[in-house]
Each structure stands twice: as structure tokens, then as C-alpha cells.
C-alpha positions in Angstrom: 2.4 26.1 -6.7 -0.6 23.6 -5.7 -0.8 22.6 -2.5 1.1 19.0 -1.9 0.4 16.8 0.6 2.7 14.4 3.2 1.8 10.7 2.4 1.3 8.7 6.0 2.1 5.6 6.8 0.1 2.5 6.8 -1.0 2.6 10.5 -4.1 0.6 10.7 -3.3 -2.0 7.5 -3.4 -6.1 7.8 -2.0 -7.6 5.4 -4.1 -11.2 3.8 -0.9 -13.6 5.8 1.8 -13.0 8.8 5.1 -11.6 7.7 6.3 -13.9 10.2 4.8 -17.5 10.6 3.4 -18.3 14.1 0.5 -20.7 15.2 -1.7 -19.3 17.2 -3.0 -22.3 19.0 -3.1 -24.0 22.7 -0.8 -26.8 21.4 2.2 -23.9 20.2 2.3 -22.6 23.5 2.0 -26.0 25.3 4.9 -26.9 22.8 6.7 -23.8 24.2 6.4 -24.5 27.3 8.0 -28.0 27.1 10.4 -26.7 25.3 11.2 -23.6 27.2 11.0 -26.1 30.6 13.9 -28.4 29.3 16.3 -25.9 28.4 19.8 -26.5 29.9 23.3 -25.0 28.9 24.9 -27.6 27.3 27.4 -29.4 30.0 30.8 -28.7 28.5 30.6 -24.9 29.1 29.8 -24.9 33.2 27.2 -23.0 33.4 23.8 -23.9 34.8 21.8 -20.8 34.5 21.5 -18.6 31.2 21.5 -14.1 32.5 18.8 -12.7 30.3 19.7 -8.9 31.2 17.1 -6.8 30.3 17.6 -3.0 29.6 15.3 -0.1 28.9 13.9 3.3 29.2 11.4 3.8 31.8 8.4 2.5 31.9 8.6 0.5 28.8 8.0 -3.0 30.3 11.1 -4.6 31.5 9.7 -5.8 35.4 6.2 -6.8 33.3 8.3 -8.8 31.2 9.5 -10.9 33.8 6.1 -10.7 35.4 4.5 -12.3 32.4 7.2 -15.3 31.7 6.6 -15.7 35.6 3.0 -15.7 35.2 3.2 -18.4 32.8 4.8 -20.5 34.4 3.0 -20.3 37.4 0.0 -20.7 35.5 -1.9 -17.3 37.2 -1.1 -13.7 36.3 1.2 -12.3 39.1 3.1 -10.1 40.3 6.2 -10.6 42.3 8.7 -7.2 39.9 7.2 -3.9 41.4 6.0 -2.1 38.6 4.7 1.6 37.8 1.6 3.2 37.0 1.6 4.8 33.2 2.5 8.4 34.0 5.9 7.1 35.9 8.5 9.9 35.4 10.6 8.2 36.7 12.3 4.1 37.0 10.3 2.6 39.9 13.1 -0.2 39.9 16.3 1.4 41.6 17.7 -2.0 41.9 19.6 -5.3 39.9 17.1 -7.5 40.8 18.4 -11.1 39.2 14.7 -13.0 39.2 14.8 -16.8 39.3 11.6 -18.9 37.5 10.0 -21.8 38.9 7.9 -24.0 36.9 4.8 -24.0 39.4 4.3 -22.7 42.3 6.7 -25.9 44.4 8.3 -27.0 40.9 11.7 -26.7 40.0 13.9 -23.2 39.2 14.3 -22.9 35.0 17.7 -23.1 33.9 17.5 -19.0 33.0 17.5 -16.4 34.7 15.8 -12.6 34.3 17.7 -9.9 35.4 16.1 -6.1 35.8 17.7 -3.0 35.9 17.0 0.4 36.6 15.1 2.7 33.7 17.5 4.0 31.3 16.6 8.4 30.9 16.9 10.9 28.6 18.5 13.3 30.4 22.2 12.6 31.1 23.2 12.0 35.0 19.3 10.9 34.7 18.7 6.9 35.2 20.6 4.3 34.4 24.6 4.9 33.5 25.5 3.5 30.5 28.9 4.2 32.4 28.4 0.9 34.9 27.5 -1.1 32.0 30.8 -3.2 31.1 30.6 -3.9 34.6 27.1 -5.9 34.8 28.1 -7.4 31.3 31.4 -9.0 33.0 29.9 -10.4 36.2 31.0 -7.8 38.5 28.1 -6.6 40.2 26.2 -8.3 42.8 22.3 -9.1 42.6 20.8 -6.3 44.6 23.0 -3.7 44.0 21.6 -0.6 44.2 21.9 2.0 41.5 23.1 5.5 41.4 21.8 8.3 38.4 25.6 9.3 39.4 27.0 6.2 39.4 28.4 4.3 42.4 29.6 0.8 41.1 34.0 0.7 41.5 36.3 -2.2 43.0 35.4 -1.0 46.1 32.4 -1.4 46.8 30.6 -4.2 48.5 30.0 -7.3 47.0 32.6 -5.9 44.2 33.1 -9.5 41.7 37.3 -8.4 41.3 37.8 -11.7 39.1 34.1 -13.0 37.8 33.9 -16.4 36.1 31.1 -17.3 33.1 28.0 -17.8 34.4 28.6 -14.3 36.7 28.4 -12.6 33.4 25.4 -11.4 31.0 24.9 -14.0 28.4 21.7 -12.1 26.0 21.3 -8.9 26.2 17.5 -7.4 26.1 16.6 -4.2 25.0 12.8 -3.0 25.4 11.2 -0.1 23.0 7.7 1.3 23.6 6.2 0.4 20.6 4.0 3.5 20.3 7.1 6.0 20.7 9.9 4.6 18.6 9.2 7.2 15.8 9.3 10.0 18.3 12.5 8.6 20.1 14.2 11.3 22.1 17.6 11.7 20.3 19.9 11.6 24.2 17.7 8.3 24.7 19.3 6.8 21.4 22.9 8.2 21.4 22.2 6.2 25.2 21.5 3.0 23.8 23.6 3.3 20.7 26.0 4.0 23.4 25.2 0.7 25.7 25.2 -1.6 22.0 28.9 -0.8 21.8 29.0 -1.4 24.5 27.8 -5.5 24.1 28.8 -6.3 20.7 31.9 -5.2 21.0 31.9 -8.3 23.9 30.1 -10.8 21.9 26.9 -11.1 24.0 23.9 -11.5 21.2 20.8 -8.7 21.8 17.7 -8.5 20.9 14.8 -5.9 20.9 11.5 -6.4 22.2 8.8 -3.7 21.3 6.2 -3.2 23.6 3.4 -2.1 24.8 1.6 -3.5 20.6 -1.8 -3.7 21.9 -1.6 0.3 22.2 0.6 1.1 18.8 -1.8 -0.4 16.5 -5.7 -0.7 16.4 -5.7 -4.5 15.1 -3.8 -6.0 17.7 -5.4 -3.9 20.3 -9.0 -6.0 19.5 -6.9 -9.1 18.7 -3.2 -9.9 19.8 -3.1 -12.9 16.9 -3.2 -9.9 14.2 0.5 -8.7 15.2 2.3 -10.7 12.2 -0.6 -9.4 9.8 0.0 -6.1 11.2 2.0 -3.6 8.5 1.8 -1.2 11.7 3.8 -3.3 13.7 5.8 -4.2 10.7 6.9 -0.4 10.0 7.5 -0.1 13.9 10.3 -3.3 13.9 11.6 -1.6 10.8 12.0 2.0 12.4 13.7 0.0 15.9 16.5 -1.7 14.0 17.2 1.8 11.9 17.2 3.5 15.4 19.5 0.6 16.9 21.5 -0.5 14.4 20.6 -4.3 14.1 18.6 -7.0 12.4 15.2 -7.1 12.3 15.7 -10.8 12.7 16.4 -10.4 16.4 13.3 -7.6 16.8 10.5 -9.8 18.6 6.9 -7.7 19.1 5.0 -8.3 22.9 2.7 -7.6 25.0 3.3 -8.1 28.8 0.0 -8.7 31.4 -0.7 -5.3 32.6 -4.7 -5.1 33.3 -5.8 -9.1 33.1 -6.1 -11.3 35.4 -6.0 -14.5 34.0 -3.9 -16.2 31.3 -4.0 -15.5 27.7 -2.9 -17.8 25.2 -1.8 -15.5 22.2 -0.5 -13.2 24.7 1.5 -16.4 26.0 2.5 -17.7 23.0 4.1 -14.1 21.9 6.3 -14.3 25.0 7.6 -17.3 25.4 8.6 -17.3 21.3 10.7 -14.2 22.7 12.1 -16.2 25.5 13.1 -19.3 23.4 14.8 -16.8 21.0 16.7 -15.2 24.2 17.7 -18.6 24.9 18.8 -19.2 21.5 20.6 -16.5 21.2 22.3 -17.7 24.9 23.1 -21.0 23.2 25.1 -18.9 20.4 27.0 -17.3 22.9 28.0 -20.1 25.1 29.6 -22.4 21.8 31.4 -19.2 20.9 32.8 -18.8 24.4 33.9 -22.8 24.0 35.9 -21.0 21.0 37.3 -18.3 23.2 38.5 -20.4 26.1 40.4 -22.5 24.3 38.2 -25.1 25.1 36.4 -26.6 21.4 33.4 -28.5 21.7 33.4 -31.9 22.3 30.5 -34.4 21.0 28.7 -35.9 24.6 29.2 -39.7 24.3 25.1 -39.6 25.2 23.0 -37.4 23.3 20.2 -35.7 24.9 16.7 -36.1 24.5 14.5 -33.6 26.0 12.5 -31.0 24.2 15.6 -28.5 24.0 17.9 -30.0 22.5 15.3 -32.4 19.8 14.0 -28.6 18.9 17.2 -28.1 18.3 17.9 -30.4 16.3 17.9 -31.0 12.3 14.7 -32.5 11.8 14.9 -34.2 8.1 11.4 -33.8 7.1 11.1 -30.2 6.0 8.6 -27.9 8.1 4.9 -27.3 6.5 4.4 -23.9 5.8 2.3 -22.4 8.6 -0.8 -20.2 8.3 -0.3 -20.1 4.3 3.1 -18.0 4.7 3.8 -16.0 2.7 6.0 -16.8 -0.5 9.6 -16.0 0.2 10.4 -13.6 -2.5 7.9 -11.6 -1.0 8.0 -11.7 2.7 11.7 -10.4 1.8 10.3 -7.3 -0.9 8.2 -6.6 2.4 11.4 -6.0 4.4 12.8 -4.4 1.9 13.4 -1.0 3.4 15.1 2.0 1.5 17.2 3.1 4.8 14.7 5.4 6.0 11.4 3.4 6.5 10.1 0.5 5.6 8.8 0.2 2.0 5.8 -3.0 1.5 5.7 -5.3 -1.7 2.8 -2.7 -2.8 1.1 0.1 -2.2 -2.0 1.8 -3.4 -3.0 5.2 -2.6 -6.8 6.3 -3.2 -6.7 10.2 -3.0 -9.4 12.7 -3.3 -8.7 15.8 -5.4 -9.6 18.8 -3.8 -11.2 22.1 -5.7 -7.8 23.7 -6.3 -6.4 20.2 -8.1 -4.2 19.2 -4.8 -4.4 15.9 -2.7 -6.4 16.6 0.5 -6.7 13.0 2.2 -5.2 10.0 1.4 -5.3 6.2 2.2 -3.1 3.4 2.0 -4.0 0.1 1.6 -1.0 -2.8 1.5 -2.3 -5.3 -1.5 0.0 -8.4 -0.6 -1.1 -10.3 -3.4 -0.1 -9.5 -6.0 3.5 -8.7 -7.3 3.2 -6.8 -10.4 2.1 -3.5 -10.6 0.2 -1.7 -12.5 1.3 1.4 -14.6 1.9 5.2 -12.3 -0.7 7.3 -13.2 0.3 11.0 -12.3 -1.1 14.0 -10.9 0.3 17.7 -11.7 -0.4 20.3 -8.9 -1.8 23.0 -10.4 0.3 26.2 -10.9 -2.6 29.1 -11.2 -6.6 28.7 -11.2 -6.2 28.2 -14.9 -4.2 25.0 -15.1 -6.0 23.5 -12.2 -10.0 23.8 -13.6 -8.5 22.7 -17.3 -7.1 19.4 -15.4 -10.3 18.7 -13.4 -12.2 19.1 -16.9 -9.6 16.6 -18.6 -9.6 14.2 -15.4 -11.8 10.8 -16.6 -13.4 10.6 -12.9 -13.1 12.8 -9.9 -11.0 10.2 -8.4 -7.6 8.4 -9.1 -5.7 6.1 -7.8 -1.9 6.0 -7.9 0.0 3.1 -7.8 3.5 3.3 -6.0 5.1 0.0 -7.0 8.9 -1.2 -5.5 9.9 -0.8 -9.6 13.2 0.5 -8.6 12.8 2.3 -12.5 9.6 3.9 -12.1 7.5 5.8 -15.4 9.1 9.6 -16.0 7.5 12.2 -14.3 7.3 16.2 -15.3 9.3 18.6 -13.3 7.4 20.1 -10.2 5.2 17.2 -9.3 4.9 17.3 -5.4 3.5 14.7 -3.4 4.7 15.5 -0.1 5.3 18.6 2.4 9.3 18.3 1.9 8.5 19.3 -2.0 10.0 15.6 -3.2 9.5 14.9 -7.2 7.5 12.3 -7.3 9.8 10.3 -9.2 11.6 9.6 -6.0 8.6 8.7 -3.9 10.0 5.2 -3.7 7.6 2.5 -1.4 10.6 3.2 1.4 9.5 7.0 1.5 5.8 6.3 1.9 5.6 3.4 4.6 
């Protein structure tokens, strides 16, 4: 049998248009700041501040995310939360710390808190213990609690809140995942996160994922953060996070924290603020549900609020314009289709270079986001012996052929014995989901 080759994922391709619409302008940053600045829970909920809990592996950017948000509202890069170095193997954060954000050095305290926690580690008995998470979610644990990897939360400890109220509880949870390590996530870490996810969702608490370090995960975003929603690499990582953790892709957002910069960057701010805005929107959903579970029910206030947050959450009779030449809805849906394993772009063109034995030596993948009608699928047959390989090379019209793998669910028939990957899968099975 001739050589087979694994078709690589698209690691650095850019789409022509954004797969999520976002405008990268100073005005966008200004609007997000103004909207978040005026956020407040509904008055009848009886809570003054939303509590957002950050969870994740050691050194993924939990503390750095708070520092990034704090930097934006202080108008300069800050380092209030202590962070470790990229080489740290153990968590730097050892206490549960609830951070408030002020609107400027002497400004008002904004109506949300970001709660930082000890890092989760792969080995059991190391790092944050998922068994203690319910105490935090239910509001029993006081601020500045000193964590112990062996578990030390109990009803007898100092400061334990035996009858917590809604303002003590967690209103939104956020997993932060390292974008450079999603595809090689340790199975023990995956089990811990899955266990934590179940404890969160059974309580009706909304859960989001932030994919951090996107500047290191894709060469295009390293050069320009505003390319994040054109990067098919980042889109693939988000789809992988959805599969591994088990939450919808619309709950997963990419971010880049301030790590080496000494001045603010508009695009970094826009990405972080849009993520925080989504957290506060989900928190509002949690409060809406709490009105039902507590038996109060929603009552419309006699006077409607006129703040920027309420206006942004009120239906506008004028439809929003399409931003940045956004892709059509049908094409965007195709781009998110995944065969249960990996991201399936709408159309994939693969250019190959034939080896001397008729196999495939190099395959480069480029995503075509413009065409919806895929061309037919030519077939390359790997040789069983040198004579067949020589005959194929003689009959080949050119030394280079194009293979087009389309999203068509009914691919053309393929001769038996055709191999395109290391596992020996038939070409007929090599759908876009298998090559994403």
C-alpha cells in the first residue's frame, strides 16, 4: 500500500469576513465602557452587585483577566491581582479574592465583582478541589478564604456563612482555558472541569468559557488582535472547547489579557469588554430566573430606566446594520457545523504535492468563504506497487492536482482502498468535519 498522510487542520487561515460581527473602532470601546459603567441588577432582585466567579487551570489568565478589566476602567495598565510567570507550575493565587472595579482612580465602584480562585491542577489532591465548589457557588465561603488543596471548607470554619442570601451566591461562572493547550487538554483536567460544570449547571448558574492567549494560538492574531473573528484557527479552538467542556459555542469567547504591554490597546479592550458584557447579560438572565424560583415574579417598575445598559437590552424597532460586511447567516451556520469531532468549514480546498511513489507529501489547507457551490471531487489513488504508481503519474494531467472537500453530505463514490489519513480512513469518510 502507498504512503498515507494526515490532513492537517487549518492553523493560520483567515476568512474574508468575520464569523462574529464586531467593530474595531474607538467608538465601540467607548460604547462598551459606557454601557458596562451603568450596569446594575434589577432593583426588585435586591442585589446591588453581580458576582462573577473565575475558574480554570493554573496560569491560564484568571487574575490577568481581572487586571485587564481593571486597567480599562483605570485608563492605564494595572497589576492589582498578583500573577505568576509563564513557567509557574503551581498556582500563585491561594485565596478566594473578590475584586471590585472602580470607574477611575476616585470614581464610583461598579456594580459587579470578579471573584478569583486557586488554579485547578491535573493531579487529584493538587490545586483547587472541585468538591469545594458548591460551598462557593452557594455563598457559604467568605472573601479572602485561604484554600487548601486537601480541602478545608466546613461549617465549623471561621467566617462560614450558614444561611447565605442571594447577594452572597455566585451569579455567573467563567472557565478560562489556555488557547494554546485546548487540543492537548489533559484527561484528568478535563474530568475535573466536567465535574465542576455539572455542579454549576445543576444550580441554574450560567457558564461561559474564555479562551485566553489567542495571540499565541494564531500567527494572525499575534500580529493583529482585530483579526480574531476572521481567524479560522481561533474558530476551530472555540469549537474544540465546546466539544471538550460540553457547552454551546455561543457561550465561548476569545480574549487576550494585558501581559507585556505598558499602555492600553483599543482592540484588546474591545475584546475584554465584549466578554464582560456577555457575562453581565447572562447574570441578568440568572436574576430573571431567581425572581421565578423565589416566588416573586417580575413586576414592571412604574418608571422605566434610561441608563445605557437598560437601553442596550431594550428592543430597537430599527434592525441593526450588518457589521464589517458580515457573512450571510446560512454561511455562518455552515462554518459552525461540526461532525461531533471538529469544526467543519463551509468549503475546503486542499492543494497537494505528489511524491515519487504516488503518495501525498504536503497538504496545505485554505478555506474559501466565498463560494457556496462546491466543484466535483477528484480522487487520488495511492499505489499498491511501483508499477501502478508510475502509471498514475504518467496519466496524471499535471504534477499537481486540487482536491476539494465540500460540505456536501453525499460525496462522490470512491474506489476502495483509498487512504488520506494515518488511521486509514476512506476518502468517502473524509468530510470537512474530519479535516477541520
